[in-house]
C-alpha positions as CSV (number, residue, x, y, z in Angstrom):
1,M,65.5,-85.3,38.8
2,I,67.5,-88.4,39.5
3,N,70.1,-87.7,36.8
4,N,70.5,-84.0,37.7
5,T,71.4,-84.7,41.3
6,P,74.8,-86.4,40.9
7,N,75.8,-83.9,38.2
8,K,75.0,-81.0,40.6
9,N,77.0,-82.7,43.4
10,N,79.9,-83.3,41.0
11,T,79.9,-79.7,40.0
12,E,79.8,-78.5,43.6
13,N,82.7,-80.8,44.5
14,N,84.8,-79.6,41.6
15,A,84.2,-76.0,42.6
16,K,85.2,-76.7,46.1
17,K,88.5,-78.3,45.1
18,E,89.3,-75.3,42.9
19,N,88.3,-72.8,45.6
20,W,90.2,-74.6,48.4
21,K,93.3,-74.1,46.2
22,N,92.7,-70.4,46.4
23,V,92.5,-70.6,50.2
24,W,96.0,-72.3,50.4
25,L,97.6,-69.9,47.9
26,L,96.3,-66.9,49.7
27,G,97.4,-68.4,53.0
28,T,100.9,-69.0,51.6
29,T,101.2,-65.4,50.5
30,S,100.1,-64.3,53.9
31,L,102.6,-66.6,55.5
32,L,105.5,-64.9,53.6
33,N,104.1,-61.4,54.3
34,D,103.8,-62.2,58.0
35,L,107.3,-63.6,58.1
36,S,108.4,-60.2,56.8
37,K,106.1,-58.2,59.1
38,T,107.2,-60.2,62.2
39,L,110.8,-59.3,61.5
40,L,109.9,-55.7,61.3
41,M,107.6,-55.8,64.4
42,I,110.4,-57.3,66.5
43,V,113.1,-54.9,65.5
44,L,111.3,-51.6,64.8
45,P,110.7,-50.6,68.4
46,F,114.5,-51.0,69.0
47,Y,115.2,-49.2,65.7
48,Y,113.0,-46.3,66.5
49,D,114.5,-46.1,70.0
50,S,118.0,-46.0,68.5
51,L,116.9,-43.0,66.4
52,G,115.7,-41.2,69.5
53,F,112.0,-41.4,68.8
54,S,109.5,-40.8,71.7
55,K,106.6,-43.1,72.4
56,S,104.2,-40.4,70.9
57,L,106.3,-40.2,67.7
58,M,106.3,-44.0,67.4
59,G,102.5,-44.0,67.8
60,L,102.2,-41.3,65.2
61,I,104.3,-43.3,62.7
62,E,102.5,-46.7,63.2
63,G,99.1,-45.1,63.7
64,L,99.4,-43.1,60.5
65,M,100.4,-46.2,58.7
66,A,97.3,-48.1,59.8
67,S,94.9,-45.2,59.2
68,I,96.1,-44.1,55.7
69,G,96.1,-47.7,54.7
70,S,92.5,-48.1,55.9
71,L,91.3,-45.6,53.3
72,A,93.0,-47.6,50.6
73,N,91.3,-50.7,52.1
74,F,87.8,-49.2,51.7
75,G,88.6,-48.1,48.1
76,T,89.8,-51.5,47.0
77,G,86.8,-53.2,48.8
78,Y,84.4,-51.0,46.8
79,L,86.3,-51.6,43.5
80,S,86.4,-55.3,44.1
81,D,82.6,-55.4,44.2
82,K,82.2,-53.0,41.3
83,T,84.7,-54.6,38.9
84,K,84.6,-58.2,40.1
85,N,88.4,-58.2,39.8
86,A,89.5,-58.5,43.4
87,R,92.7,-60.3,42.5
88,K,94.0,-57.3,40.6
89,Y,93.7,-55.0,43.7
90,A,95.1,-57.6,46.0
91,I,98.2,-57.9,43.8
92,M,98.6,-54.1,43.6
93,G,98.5,-53.8,47.4
94,Y,100.9,-56.6,48.0
95,A,103.3,-55.2,45.4
96,L,103.8,-52.0,47.4
97,L,105.1,-54.0,50.4
98,P,108.5,-55.1,49.2
99,I,109.2,-51.6,47.9
100,A,108.3,-50.0,51.2
101,R,110.4,-52.5,53.3
102,L,113.5,-52.7,51.0
103,L,113.7,-48.9,50.9
104,L,114.1,-48.8,54.7
105,I,117.7,-50.0,54.1
106,P,119.0,-46.6,52.8
107,V,116.4,-44.3,54.3
108,Q,117.0,-43.3,58.0
109,T,115.4,-39.9,58.3
110,L,112.2,-39.2,60.2
111,Y,110.2,-38.0,57.1
112,G,111.6,-40.8,55.0
113,I,110.6,-43.4,57.5
114,I,107.1,-41.9,57.9
115,F,106.7,-42.0,54.1
116,L,107.8,-45.6,53.8
117,R,105.7,-46.8,56.7
118,T,102.7,-45.0,55.2
119,M,103.4,-46.7,51.9
120,N,103.5,-50.0,53.7
121,G,100.2,-49.2,55.3
122,I,98.6,-48.3,52.0
123,G,99.8,-51.7,50.6
124,E,98.5,-53.6,53.6
125,G,95.2,-51.8,53.4
126,M,94.8,-52.2,49.6
127,K,95.2,-56.0,49.8
128,D,93.0,-56.9,52.8
129,A,89.5,-56.3,51.5
130,P,89.9,-57.9,48.0
131,R,91.9,-60.8,49.5
132,D,89.0,-61.4,51.9
133,V,86.5,-61.2,49.1
134,I,88.3,-63.9,47.2
135,L,88.7,-66.0,50.4
136,T,85.0,-65.6,51.3
137,N,83.7,-66.4,47.8
138,S,86.0,-69.4,47.5
139,V,84.0,-71.6,50.0
140,N,80.4,-72.1,51.0
141,K,79.1,-70.4,54.2
142,E,79.3,-73.6,56.3
143,N,83.0,-73.8,55.6
144,R,83.8,-70.0,55.8
145,G,85.1,-70.2,59.4
146,K,87.4,-73.1,58.5
147,A,88.7,-71.2,55.4
148,Y,89.5,-68.1,57.5
149,G,91.0,-70.4,60.2
150,I,93.3,-72.0,57.7
151,H,94.3,-68.6,56.3
152,R,95.0,-67.2,59.8
153,T,97.0,-70.4,60.7
154,L,99.3,-70.0,57.7
155,H,99.5,-66.3,58.5
156,Q,100.8,-67.1,62.0
157,I,103.1,-69.9,60.8
158,G,104.8,-67.2,58.8
159,A,105.0,-65.1,62.0
160,V,106.6,-68.1,63.8
161,I,109.2,-68.6,61.1
162,G,109.9,-64.8,61.2
163,T,110.4,-65.1,65.0
164,I,112.8,-68.0,64.6
165,I,114.8,-66.0,62.1
166,A,114.9,-63.1,64.5
167,F,116.1,-65.4,67.3
168,F,119.1,-66.6,65.4
169,F,120.1,-63.2,63.9
170,I,118.7,-60.4,66.1
171,T,122.1,-59.9,67.8
172,S,124.3,-60.6,64.8
173,L,122.6,-58.8,61.9
174,T,122.2,-55.0,61.4
175,F,118.7,-53.4,61.1
176,Q,119.4,-53.0,57.4
177,Q,120.1,-56.7,56.8
178,I,116.9,-57.6,58.6
179,F,115.0,-55.2,56.3
180,L,116.5,-56.9,53.3
181,I,115.3,-60.4,54.4
182,A,111.8,-58.9,55.1
183,G,111.6,-57.3,51.6
184,I,112.7,-60.5,49.8
185,A,110.2,-62.7,51.7
186,V,107.1,-60.5,50.9
187,F,108.2,-60.2,47.2
188,A,108.0,-64.0,46.9
189,G,104.4,-63.8,48.2
190,V,103.5,-61.4,45.5
191,I,104.5,-63.9,42.8
192,I,102.2,-66.6,44.3
193,L,99.2,-64.4,43.9
194,F,99.3,-64.7,40.1
195,F,98.2,-68.3,40.5
196,V,95.0,-67.4,42.3
197,K,91.7,-67.7,40.3
198,E,88.6,-65.8,41.3
199,K,85.4,-67.8,41.5
200,G,83.3,-65.1,39.9
201,K,85.5,-65.2,36.8
202,E,84.9,-68.9,36.4
203,N,81.1,-68.7,36.9
204,G,79.4,-66.3,34.5
205,Q,76.1,-66.8,36.1
206,Q,77.4,-65.8,39.5
207,N,78.9,-62.6,38.0
208,K,75.5,-61.9,36.4
209,T,73.7,-62.3,39.7
210,L,76.2,-60.2,41.5
211,K,76.0,-57.4,39.0
212,T,72.2,-57.4,39.2
213,A,72.2,-57.4,43.0
214,N,74.9,-54.7,43.1
215,S,72.8,-52.4,41.0
216,K,70.0,-52.6,43.6
217,E,72.1,-51.8,46.6
218,N,74.7,-49.2,47.3
219,L,76.9,-48.0,50.1
220,M,74.2,-45.9,51.7
221,T,71.8,-48.8,51.8
222,L,74.5,-50.8,53.5
223,L,74.9,-48.1,56.2
224,K,71.2,-47.9,56.8
225,E,71.2,-51.5,58.0
226,K,71.0,-51.0,61.8
227,N,72.8,-54.3,62.7
228,F,75.7,-53.6,60.4
229,R,75.9,-49.9,61.6
230,N,76.0,-50.9,65.2
231,F,78.7,-53.5,64.6
232,I,80.8,-50.9,62.7
233,T,80.4,-48.3,65.5
234,I,81.5,-50.8,68.2
235,S,84.5,-51.8,66.0
236,A,85.5,-48.2,65.7
237,I,85.3,-47.7,69.5
238,F,87.4,-50.8,70.1
239,S,90.0,-49.6,67.6
240,L,90.7,-46.6,69.9
241,A,92.1,-49.1,72.5
242,N,93.4,-51.8,70.2
243,I,97.0,-50.5,70.1
244,G,98.2,-53.9,69.1
245,V,101.3,-55.9,69.6
246,F,103.4,-52.9,68.6
247,Y,103.0,-51.3,72.0
248,L,103.6,-54.6,73.7
249,M,106.9,-54.8,71.9
250,V,107.6,-51.2,72.9
251,R,107.1,-52.3,76.5
252,V,109.4,-55.3,76.0
253,A,112.1,-52.9,74.5
254,E,111.8,-50.8,77.7
255,L,112.3,-53.8,79.9
256,V,115.3,-54.7,77.9
257,K,116.8,-51.3,78.5
258,T,116.2,-51.5,82.2
259,G,117.8,-55.0,82.4
260,N,114.6,-56.8,83.4
261,I,114.7,-58.9,80.2
262,E,117.8,-59.9,78.2
263,M,117.8,-59.1,74.5
264,V,118.3,-62.7,73.5
265,Y,114.9,-63.7,74.9
266,V,112.9,-61.1,72.9
267,P,112.1,-63.4,70.0
268,F,111.1,-66.1,72.5
269,I,108.6,-63.7,74.1
270,Y,107.2,-62.6,70.7
271,L,107.0,-66.3,69.5
272,L,104.3,-67.1,72.0
273,F,102.0,-64.7,70.2
274,P,102.0,-66.2,66.7
275,L,102.5,-69.7,68.0
276,T,99.3,-69.5,70.2
277,F,97.5,-67.9,67.3
278,A,98.6,-70.6,64.9
279,I,97.4,-73.4,67.2
280,T,94.1,-71.8,68.0
281,A,93.1,-70.1,64.8
282,Y,91.7,-73.2,63.0
283,P,89.8,-74.5,66.1
284,M,88.3,-71.0,66.6
285,G,87.2,-71.0,63.0
286,W,85.7,-74.4,63.3
287,L,84.0,-73.5,66.5
288,S,82.6,-70.3,65.0
289,D,80.9,-72.4,62.3
290,K,79.1,-74.4,65.0
291,I,78.1,-71.6,67.4
292,S,77.6,-67.8,67.1
293,R,80.7,-65.9,66.0
294,K,79.2,-63.0,68.1
295,N,79.8,-64.9,71.3
296,I,83.4,-65.7,70.4
297,I,84.1,-62.0,69.6
298,I,82.6,-61.0,73.0
299,A,84.8,-63.5,74.8
300,G,87.8,-62.1,72.9
301,Y,87.0,-58.5,74.0
302,I,86.8,-59.6,77.6
303,L,90.1,-61.5,77.3
304,F,91.6,-58.3,75.8
305,A,90.5,-56.4,78.9
306,F,92.1,-58.8,81.3
307,L,95.3,-59.0,79.2
308,N,95.8,-55.2,79.4
309,I,95.5,-55.3,83.2
310,G,98.0,-58.1,83.2
311,I,100.5,-56.0,81.2
312,V,100.6,-53.5,84.0
313,F,102.1,-56.1,86.4
314,A,104.2,-58.0,83.8
315,N,107.8,-56.7,84.5
316,S,109.9,-59.9,83.9
317,L,110.4,-62.6,81.3
318,I,107.8,-65.3,82.4
319,P,104.8,-63.0,82.9
320,M,105.5,-61.2,79.6
321,M,105.7,-64.6,77.8
322,L,102.3,-65.4,79.3
323,I,100.9,-62.1,78.1
324,F,102.1,-62.7,74.6
325,G,100.7,-66.2,74.5
326,L,97.2,-65.1,75.7
327,Y,97.4,-62.2,73.2
328,G,97.6,-64.9,70.5
329,L,94.4,-66.4,71.8
330,F,92.7,-63.0,71.8
331,W,93.7,-62.5,68.1
332,S,92.3,-65.9,67.1
333,S,89.0,-65.1,68.8
334,T,88.6,-61.7,67.3
335,H,90.9,-60.8,64.3
336,A,89.6,-63.4,61.7
337,M,86.2,-63.7,63.4
338,L,85.5,-60.0,63.0
339,R,86.2,-60.2,59.3
340,A,84.1,-63.4,58.9
341,F,81.3,-61.8,61.0
342,T,81.3,-58.8,58.7
343,T,80.6,-60.9,55.6
344,D,77.9,-62.9,57.5
345,I,75.7,-59.9,58.3
346,V,75.6,-58.4,54.7
347,G,74.5,-59.8,51.4
348,V,77.0,-61.5,49.0
349,E,76.8,-58.5,46.7
350,N,78.1,-56.1,49.4
351,R,80.9,-58.2,51.0
352,G,83.7,-56.2,49.4
353,K,82.2,-52.8,50.4
354,A,81.3,-54.1,53.9
355,L,84.9,-55.5,54.5
356,G,86.4,-52.3,53.1
357,L,84.2,-50.1,55.3
358,Y,85.0,-52.3,58.4
359,H,88.7,-52.1,57.7
360,A,88.5,-48.3,56.9
361,I,86.6,-47.2,59.9
362,S,88.5,-49.5,62.3
363,G,91.8,-48.3,60.8
364,L,90.9,-44.6,61.0
365,F,90.2,-44.9,64.7
366,V,93.5,-46.7,65.3
367,F,95.4,-43.5,64.4
368,P,94.1,-41.3,67.3
369,G,94.2,-44.4,69.5
370,Y,98.0,-44.9,68.9
371,I,98.7,-41.2,69.4
372,F,96.7,-41.0,72.6
373,A,98.4,-44.1,74.0
374,G,101.8,-42.6,73.2
375,M,100.9,-39.4,74.9
376,L,99.6,-41.2,78.0
377,W,102.8,-43.2,78.1
378,D,105.1,-40.1,77.6
379,N,103.3,-37.9,80.1
380,F,102.0,-40.3,82.8
381,G,103.8,-43.7,82.4
382,Y,103.2,-47.0,80.6
383,I,100.4,-48.1,82.9
384,Y,97.8,-45.7,81.7
385,P,97.4,-46.6,78.0
386,F,96.9,-50.3,79.1
387,I,94.3,-49.3,81.7
388,F,92.4,-47.3,79.1
389,A,92.5,-50.2,76.7
390,S,91.2,-52.6,79.3
391,T,88.2,-50.3,80.0
392,I,87.3,-50.0,76.4
393,G,87.5,-53.8,76.0
394,I,84.8,-54.3,78.7
395,V,82.6,-51.5,77.2
396,C,82.7,-53.0,73.7
397,A,81.9,-56.5,75.0
398,L,78.8,-55.1,76.6
399,L,77.8,-53.1,73.5
400,M,78.3,-56.1,71.3
401,F,76.1,-58.3,73.5
402,V,73.3,-55.7,73.6
403,F,73.2,-54.1,70.2
404,V,74.4,-56.6,67.6
405,N,72.5,-59.6,66.4
406,S,74.1,-62.9,65.4
407,E,74.9,-63.6,61.7
408,K,71.9,-64.6,59.6
409,I,72.6,-63.7,56.0
410,D,74.1,-66.2,53.5
């Protein structure tokens, strides 16, 4: 008894060191991907506008990207559980991203752009669930919020770097040159993934346990769990209104056209979003390990509702900067927390399927949400999609409070 205790502690400590390395490697890959994504997020609304696309068409392109990708997300989540080889599917997903972004350089037709943005969405979707499985399995439950916080912080540092690059070059580089930088950055992130090691591959006993448990539970069993089913339903409803930072940037682009905001300040406005997220992601992760993640998510939904009302009145530089800063706080209280909460309320053997299902259902409902927002904007004005989003935010906060229990499964 006495001799076994230190050996067990040493084994656990060594495992933690190896697994924390995974957290940092995955975070660095996300940093480079988000540097790339940020460049695209800042310039795409202006690029689409230069091609004469309506708000509805913009919503169709970006919504289709999210929804088609969500199907790939579910598939790789399921396969990650079944094969215990999450890294392979994460690499496959990330590998599509530089292709989709670099090909934006020669392709300028509507159908070509739809194809490439859909490919981008498939890559984004394929990588998310298996990456999250590796991240979740790399640390113990009491450190899970910290691991996700670190990951999201690095994610947003990449966005900050991308914003700084945009600030220096948005008025001097062409769209195609920015697409080139974006493609090279995410390609570097793919290379880093080859140094990630899965915990399950290093621990044969864990693989054995997972296989045994996996044989006893399947997707239908997961869906029969009332708490998980309620959570997924609420996430789907929220996705109808979560039109994301893309439509915020569309609004900024509109204000630039009307002369309310100068083009040179656009990266500054966007910077407040990733900067606030980077500052608050780790504290939110730490806090979620101490108190219920459910309460943090509810607070995030309420903040989302107030933010969307604020957008209606933000017609100049300072108010819009405040909106983007608070939007970063909303993301840190929901984006990573929702993923961590998903893994909390299911067993270890179903984490990949649960994450894949969460991403898939949420993503599928984003598509009609994006199109509906664009239609409201084109037909009635920019105010109405944000009022709709605010209403849904309040409804989801109430539903989460009443119908979802706090995490309880290791």
